[in-house]
VEXMARGU-174617 format. One record per residue (C-alpha): residue number from 1; y, x, z; residue in one letter. Coordinates in steps of 0.5 Angstrom, whole numbers, always signed. Each point is the difference from the previous one (the first is absolute). Layout:
+-------+-------+-------+-------+------+
! nuvex ! north !  east !    up ! rose !
+-------+-------+-------+-------+------+
!   NUM !     Y !     X !     Z !    A !
...
+-------+-------+-------+-------+------+
// end
This chain:
+-------+-------+-------+-------+------+
! nuvex ! north !  east !    up ! rose !
+-------+-------+-------+-------+------+
!     1 !   +28 !   -26 !   -37 !    M !
!     2 !    +5 !    +1 !    +5 !    P !
!     3 !    -1 !    +1 !    +7 !    V !
!     4 !    +4 !    -1 !    +6 !    A !
!     5 !    +0 !    +2 !    +8 !    K !
!     6 !    +0 !    -6 !    +5 !    A !
!     7 !    +0 !    -1 !    +7 !    R !
!     8 !    +0 !    -6 !    +4 !    I !
!     9 !    +4 !    -1 !    +7 !    L !
!    10 !    +0 !    -5 !    +5 !    R !
!    11 !    +6 !    +1 !    +4 !    G !
!    12 !    +0 !    +8 !    +2 !    H !
!    13 !    -8 !    +0 !    -1 !    F !
!    14 !    -3 !    +3 !    -6 !    T !
!    15 !    -6 !    -5 !    -2 !    L !
!    16 !    -1 !    +4 !    -6 !    F !
!    17 !    +2 !    +7 !    -2 !    Q !
!    18 !    +3 !    +3 !    -6 !    W !
!    19 !    -5 !    +0 !    -5 !    K !
!    20 !    +0 !    +1 !    -8 !    I !
!    21 !    -2 !    -7 !    -3 !    I !
!    22 !    -2 !    -1 !    -8 !    K !
!    23 !    +4 !    -6 !    -3 !    I !
!    24 !    -3 !    -4 !    -5 !    E !
!    25 !    +5 !    -2 !    -6 !    E !
!    26 !    +5 !    -6 !    +1 !    N !
!    27 !    -2 !    +0 !    +8 !    S !
!    28 !    +5 !    -3 !    +4 !    T !
!    29 !    +2 !    +3 !    +7 !    I !
!    30 !    -3 !    -6 !    +3 !    Q !
!    31 !    -7 !    +2 !    -4 !    G !
!    32 !    +1 !    +7 !    +3 !    L !
!    33 !    +0 !    -2 !    +7 !    F !
!    34 !    -6 !    -5 !    -1 !    K !
!    35 !    -4 !    +6 !    -3 !    Y !
!    36 !    +2 !    +4 !    +6 !    I !
!    37 !    -2 !    -5 !    +5 !    I !
!    38 !    -7 !    -2 !    -3 !    D !
!    39 !    -2 !    +7 !    -1 !    Q !
!    40 !    +3 !    +4 !    +7 !    Y !
!    41 !    +3 !    -5 !    +5 !    V !
!    42 !    -5 !    -6 !    -1 !    P !
!    43 !    +2 !    -2 !    +7 !    Q !
!    44 !    +7 !    -3 !    -2 !    L !
!    45 !    -4 !    -5 !    -4 !    K !
!    46 !    -1 !    -4 !    +6 !    D !
!    47 !    +8 !    +0 !    +2 !    E !
!    48 !    +5 !    -5 !    -2 !    M !
!    49 !    +6 !    +5 !    -2 !    L !
!    50 !    +7 !    -3 !    +1 !    E !
!    51 !    +3 !    +5 !    -4 !    K !
!    52 !    -1 !    +6 !    -5 !    I !
!    53 !    +6 !    +4 !    -1 !    E !
!    54 !    -1 !    +6 !    -5 !    V !
!    55 !    +4 !    +6 !    -2 !    H !
!    56 !    -1 !    +5 !    -5 !    C !
!    57 !    +3 !    +7 !    +0 !    S !
!    58 !    -1 !    +7 !    -4 !    E !
!    59 !    -2 !    +4 !    +7 !    S !
!    60 !    -4 !    -2 !    +6 !    K !
!    61 !    +6 !    +2 !    +4 !    E !
!    62 !    +5 !    -5 !    -3 !    Q !
!    63 !    +0 !    -8 !    +2 !    I !
!    64 !    +1 !    -2 !    -7 !    G !
!    65 !    +2 !    -6 !    -3 !    D !
!    66 !    -3 !    -7 !    +1 !    E !
!    67 !    -3 !    -3 !    -5 !    I !
!    68 !    -3 !    -7 !    -2 !    E !
!    69 !    -8 !    -1 !    +0 !    L !
!    70 !    +0 !    -3 !    -7 !    E !
!    71 !    +3 !    +6 !    -3 !    C !
!    72 !    -5 !    +4 !    -5 !    I !
!    73 !    -2 !    +6 !    +4 !    A !
!    74 !    +0 !    +5 !    -6 !    S !
!    75 !    +7 !    -2 !    -2 !    D !
!    76 !    +3 !    +1 !    +7 !    V !
!    77 !    -4 !    +7 !    +1 !    I !
!    78 !    +4 !    +2 !    -7 !    S !
!    79 !    +7 !    -1 !    +3 !    I !
!    80 !    +0 !    +0 !    +7 !    F !
!    81 !    -6 !    +5 !    +3 !    G !
!    82 !    -7 !    -1 !    +1 !    S !
!    83 !    +0 !    +0 !    +8 !    H !
!    84 !    -1 !    -7 !    +2 !    F !
!    85 !    +0 !    -2 !    +8 !    T !
!    86 !    -2 !    -7 !    +2 !    F !
!    87 !    +2 !    -3 !    +6 !    R !
!    88 !    -3 !    -6 !    +3 !    I !
!    89 !    +1 !    -5 !    +5 !    K !
!    90 !    -5 !    -5 !    +2 !    P !
!    91 !    +1 !    -7 !    +1 !    F !
!    92 !    +2 !    -3 !    +7 !    T !
!    93 !    +0 !    -7 !    +3 !    N !
!    94 !    +6 !    +2 !    +4 !    H !
!    95 !    -4 !    -1 !    +6 !    Q !
!    96 !    +3 !    +3 !    +6 !    P !
!    97 !    -1 !    +8 !    +0 !    I !
!    98 !    -3 !    +3 !    +6 !    N !
!    99 !    +3 !    +7 !    +0 !    A !
!   100 !    -6 !    +2 !    +4 !    F !
!   101 !    -5 !    -2 !    -5 !    D !
!   102 !    +4 !    +4 !    -6 !    I !
!   103 !    -1 !    +6 !    +4 !    L !
!   104 !    -7 !    -1 !    +2 !    I !
!   105 !    -2 !    -1 !    -8 !    N !
!   106 !    +4 !    +6 !    -2 !    A !
!   107 !    -4 !    +4 !    +4 !    T !
!   108 !    -6 !    -3 !    -3 !    K !
!   109 !    +2 !    +1 !    -7 !    E !
!   110 !    -3 !    +6 !    -4 !    R !
!   111 !    +4 !    +4 !    -4 !    H !
!   112 !    +0 !    +7 !    -5 !    L !
!   113 !    +4 !    +6 !    +1 !    P !
!   114 !    +4 !    +2 !    -6 !    I !
!   115 !    +0 !    +7 !    -3 !    F !
!   116 !    +7 !    +3 !    -3 !    D !
!   117 !    -3 !    +4 !    -6 !    L !
!   118 !    +3 !    +2 !    -7 !    S !
!   119 !    -1 !    -5 !    -6 !    E !
!   120 !    -6 !    +5 !    -2 !    K !
!   121 !    -3 !    +2 !    +6 !    P !
!   122 !    -5 !    +6 !    +0 !    K !
!   123 !    -7 !    -1 !    +0 !    A !
!   124 !    -1 !    +1 !    +8 !    N !
!   125 !    +6 !    -5 !    +1 !    D !
!   126 !    -3 !    -5 !    -5 !    Q !
!   127 !    -6 !    +0 !    +5 !    L !
!   128 !    +4 !    -2 !    +5 !    K !
!   129 !    +2 !    -6 !    -4 !    L !
!   130 !    -7 !    -2 !    -2 !    D !
!   131 !    -3 !    +0 !    +7 !    I !
!   132 !    +6 !    -4 !    +2 !    L !
!   133 !    -2 !    -5 !    -6 !    S !
!   134 !    -7 !    +0 !    +2 !    Y !
!   135 !    +2 !    -2 !    +7 !    I !
!   136 !    +4 !    -5 !    -2 !    S !
!   137 !    -6 !    -3 !    -5 !    F !
!   138 !    -4 !    -1 !    +6 !    H !
!   139 !    +6 !    -3 !    +4 !    K !
!   140 !    +0 !    +5 !    +5 !    G !
!   141 !    +7 !    +2 !    +3 !    G !
!   142 !    +3 !    +2 !    +7 !    W !
!   143 !    +5 !    -4 !    +5 !    T !
!   144 !    +7 !    +1 !    -1 !    Y !
!   145 !    +0 !    +5 !    +6 !    D !
!   146 !    -5 !    +4 !    -3 !    A !
!   147 !    +2 !    +1 !    -7 !    I !
!   148 !    +2 !    +8 !    +1 !    S !
!   149 !    -7 !    +1 !    +3 !    I !
!   150 !    -3 !    -3 !    -6 !    G !
!   151 !    +4 !    +4 !    -5 !    K !
!   152 !    -2 !    +6 !    +4 !    K !
!   153 !    -7 !    -2 !    -1 !    F !
!   154 !    +0 !    -1 !    -7 !    I !
!   155 !    +3 !    +7 !    -1 !    K !
!   156 !    -5 !    +3 !    +4 !    E !
!   157 !    -6 !    -3 !    -3 !    L !
!   158 !    +3 !    +2 !    -7 !    S !
!   159 !    +1 !    +7 !    +2 !    D !
!   160 !    -7 !    +0 !    +2 !    A !
!   161 !    -3 !    -3 !    -6 !    L !
!   162 !    +5 !    +5 !    -4 !    W !
!   163 !    -3 !    +6 !    +3 !    Y !
!   164 !    -7 !    -2 !    -2 !    I !
!   165 !    +2 !    -2 !    -7 !    D !
!   166 !    +3 !    +7 !    +0 !    K !
!   167 !    -5 !    +4 !    +2 !    C !
!   168 !    -6 !    -4 !    -4 !    G !
!   169 !    -2 !    -7 !    +3 !    H !
!   170 !    -6 !    +1 !    -4 !    S !
!   171 !    -2 !    +6 !    +4 !    T !
!   172 !    +2 !    -4 !    +6 !    F !
!   173 !    -4 !    -6 !    -2 !    N !
!   174 !    -7 !    +4 !    -1 !    D !
!   175 !    -1 !    +2 !    +7 !    R !
!   176 !    +4 !    -6 !    +4 !    Y !
!   177 !    +1 !    -6 !    -4 !    K !
!   178 !    +7 !    -3 !    -1 !    I !
!   179 !    +1 !    -7 !    +1 !    P !
!   180 !    -1 !    -4 !    -6 !    A !
!   181 !    +6 !    -4 !    +1 !    E !
!   182 !    +4 !    +6 !    +0 !    F !
!   183 !    -2 !    +3 !    -7 !    S !
!   184 !    +6 !    -4 !    -3 !    Q !
!   185 !    +4 !    +6 !    +3 !    F !
!   186 !    -3 !    +6 !    -3 !    F !
!   187 !    +0 !    +4 !    -7 !    N !
!   188 !    +8 !    +0 !    +1 !    R !
!   189 !    +1 !    +7 !    +1 !    F !
!   190 !    +0 !    +4 !    -7 !    D !
!   191 !    +0 !    +8 !    +1 !    P !
!   192 !    +2 !    +1 !    -7 !    V !
!   193 !    +6 !    -5 !    +0 !    K !
!   194 !    +2 !    +3 !    +7 !    D !
!   195 !    -2 !    +7 !    -2 !    K !
!   196 !    -3 !    +1 !    +7 !    K !
!   197 !    -8 !    +2 !    +1 !    S !
!   198 !    -4 !    -4 !    +5 !    R !
!   199 !    +1 !    +2 !    +7 !    P !
!   200 !    -6 !    +1 !    +4 !    K !
!   201 !    -2 !    -4 !    +6 !    F !
!   202 !    +2 !    +2 !    +7 !    T !
!   203 !    -2 !    -2 !    +7 !    Y !
!   204 !    +7 !    +0 !    +2 !    D !
!   205 !    +2 !    -5 !    -6 !    E !
!   206 !    -6 !    -4 !    +1 !    L !
!   207 !    +0 !    -1 !    +7 !    N !
!   208 !    +8 !    -1 !    +0 !    F !
!   209 !    -1 !    -6 !    -5 !    H !
!   210 !    -6 !    -3 !    +4 !    S !
!   211 !    +4 !    +0 !    +7 !    Q !
!   212 !    +6 !    -3 !    -3 !    N !
!   213 !    -4 !    -6 !    -3 !    L !
!   214 !    -5 !    +0 !    +7 !    T !
!   215 !    +7 !    -1 !    +4 !    A !
!   216 !    +1 !    -7 !    -4 !    Y !
!   217 !    -7 !    -3 !    +2 !    L !
!   218 !    +2 !    +0 !    +7 !    K !
!   219 !    +6 !    -4 !    -2 !    M !
!   220 !    +0 !    -8 !    +1 !    S !
!   221 !    +3 !    -1 !    -7 !    W !
!   222 !    -6 !    +2 !    -3 !    I !
!   223 !    -4 !    -5 !    +4 !    E !
!   224 !    +3 !    -6 !    -3 !    H !
!   225 !    -4 !    -4 !    -5 !    P !
!   226 !    +5 !    +1 !    -6 !    C !
!   227 !    -3 !    +8 !    +0 !    F !
!   228 !    -7 !    -2 !    +1 !    A !
!   229 !    -1 !    +2 !    -7 !    F !
!   230 !    +3 !    +7 !    +1 !    L !
!   231 !    -2 !    +2 !    +7 !    R !
!   232 !    -7 !    +2 !    -2 !    P !
!   233 !    +2 !    +4 !    -6 !    S !
!   234 !    +5 !    +4 !    +5 !    I !
!   235 !    -6 !    +1 !    +5 !    I !
!   236 !    -4 !    +3 !    -5 !    K !
!   237 !    +5 !    +4 !    -4 !    F !
!   238 !    +2 !    +3 !    +7 !    A !
!   239 !    -7 !    +2 !    +2 !    N !
!   240 !    -2 !    +3 !    -6 !    N !
!   241 !    +7 !    +4 !    +0 !    L !
!   242 !    -2 !    +3 !    +7 !    Q !
!   243 !    -8 !    +1 !    -3 !    K !
!   244 !    +2 !    +4 !    -6 !    Y !
!   245 !    +5 !    +4 !    +5 !    A !
!   246 !    -6 !    +2 !    +4 !    E !
!   247 !    -4 !    +1 !    -5 !    Y !
!   248 !    +5 !    +6 !    -3 !    L !
!   249 !    +0 !    +3 !    +7 !    V !
!   250 !    -8 !    +0 !    +0 !    E !
!   251 !    +0 !    +3 !    -7 !    K !
!   252 !    +5 !    +5 !    +2 !    G !
!   253 !    -4 !    +2 !    +6 !    I !
!   254 !    -6 !    +1 !    -4 !    Q !
!   255 !    +3 !    +4 !    -5 !    T !
!   256 !    +3 !    +5 !    +5 !    K !
!   257 !    -7 !    +1 !    +3 !    K !
!   258 !    -3 !    +1 !    -7 !    N !
!   259 !    +5 !    +6 !    -1 !    H !
!   260 !    -2 !    +3 !    +6 !    K !
!   261 !    -7 !    -1 !    -1 !    S !
!   262 !    -4 !    +7 !    -2 !    L !
!   263 !    -6 !    -4 !    -3 !    A !
!   264 !    +0 !    -3 !    -7 !    P !
!   265 !    +3 !    -7 !    +0 !    I !
!   266 !    -5 !    -2 !    -6 !    V !
!   267 !    -7 !    +1 !    +1 !    N !
!   268 !    -2 !    +3 !    -7 !    E !
!   269 !    -7 !    -3 !    +0 !    E !
!   270 !    +3 !    -7 !    +1 !    D !
!   271 !    +5 !    +1 !    -5 !    A !
!   272 !    -5 !    +0 !    -6 !    G !
!   273 !    -4 !    +5 !    -4 !    K !
!   274 !    +1 !    +3 !    -7 !    L !
!   275 !    -6 !    +0 !    -4 !    K !
!   276 !    +0 !    +4 !    -7 !    I !
!   277 !    -4 !    -2 !    -5 !    I !
!   278 !    -2 !    +5 !    -5 !    L !
!   279 !    +0 !    -2 !    -8 !    P !
!   280 !    -7 !    -1 !    -3 !    V !
!   281 !    -1 !    +6 !    -4 !    T !
!   282 !    -7 !    -2 !    -3 !    F !
!   283 !    +0 !    -5 !    -5 !    R !
!   284 !    -7 !    -2 !    -4 !    T !
!   285 !    +1 !    +0 !    -8 !    P !
!   286 !    -1 !    -7 !    +0 !    T !
!   287 !    +6 !    -1 !    +5 !    T !
!   288 !    +4 !    +5 !    -5 !    I !
!   289 !    -1 !    -4 !    -6 !    A !
!   290 !    +1 !    -7 !    +4 !    K !
!   291 !    +7 !    +2 !    +2 !    Y !
!   292 !    +2 !    +5 !    -6 !    K !
!   293 !    +6 !    -4 !    -2 !    D !
!   294 !    +3 !    -1 !    +7 !    L !
!   295 !    -1 !    +8 !    +1 !    I !
!   296 !    +4 !    +1 !    -6 !    Q !
!   297 !    +5 !    -5 !    +1 !    A !
!   298 !    +1 !    +3 !    +7 !    V !
!   299 !    +0 !    +7 !    -2 !    E !
!   300 !    +6 !    -1 !    -5 !    S !
!   301 !    +4 !    -4 !    +4 !    M !
!   302 !    +5 !    +3 !    +5 !    E !
!   303 !    -2 !    -1 !    +7 !    Y !
!   304 !    +6 !    -5 !    +2 !    W !
!   305 !    -2 !    -5 !    -6 !    E !
!   306 !    -3 !    -6 !    +2 !    I !
!   307 !    -7 !    -1 !    -4 !    I !
!   308 !    -3 !    -7 !    -1 !    N !
!   309 !    -8 !    +1 !    +1 !    V !
!   310 !    -2 !    -7 !    -2 !    D !
!   311 !    -1 !    +2 !    -7 !    P !
!   312 !    -4 !    +6 !    +2 !    F !
!   313 !    -5 !    -4 !    +4 !    C !
!   314 !    -7 !    +0 !    -3 !    P !
!   315 !    -3 !    -7 !    -1 !    N !
!   316 !    -6 !    +1 !    +5 !    N !
!   317 !    +1 !    +1 !    +7 !    N !
!   318 !    -4 !    +6 !    +1 !    N !
!   319 !    +3 !    +6 !    +2 !    M !
+-------+-------+-------+-------+------+
// end
């Protein structure tokens, strides 16, 4: 099944970031556009579109050739490339245009940042794109003048998640729970593939990531209703990063104290007792006769071999 990379632009604004889309057999370019709208940009369903312009290219950097919506997508991909850029123009009733209203509306529109990554991004780069898709799925976004802040936020959130994944998110989660919504962003670091052992959690790193995320909680954009799905998770994650950092400090202090202590750390009485049970040396003739076959089997076998004792058990329960 062929795949395409597609995005949707409105003027200079990006409504839908580059995403790899599977294409059904004999699907047209218009069918591809409709699928993207249905799945990812449902708000466009209510808009009347005056024009949809499509360009196809071999890479993201190229403008490409304009193609008709009725073309079969797989045929276009095989000849011209798999990158599709849809430019839309909403229908207007040609009423007088108020420039001030246009500026006001532009400041209210929500956009997503763009990351310039390679065709095959690394695991930690793919994490940024997945966070971006997660925000897009919940219809989150930043105003045009705050795009750079949004890009920095996604990078620093991905850095924090990647750090926890490298050191061991299960270890972290055993003591301080990771928000359930973020579980999808873990199990990406592979020590075998990366040929790196898992580093240990440190106070400095945990505190660094906690402070970075906490700083965004003081900004106005995260108070916007479109980020209501994300803000509680960021609060919980940032707080637990700080708690784990403080826990490591406390453990370090306790360890130093134990090393300096002259008294034993473990109380031998409380640690448990060893009781030795001596073998039974006295056996009655009746007992010897009852278990004669078993005794012979045990004496003839090597000590590491397993014996099934069921065939040697007497028919009655008397010992």
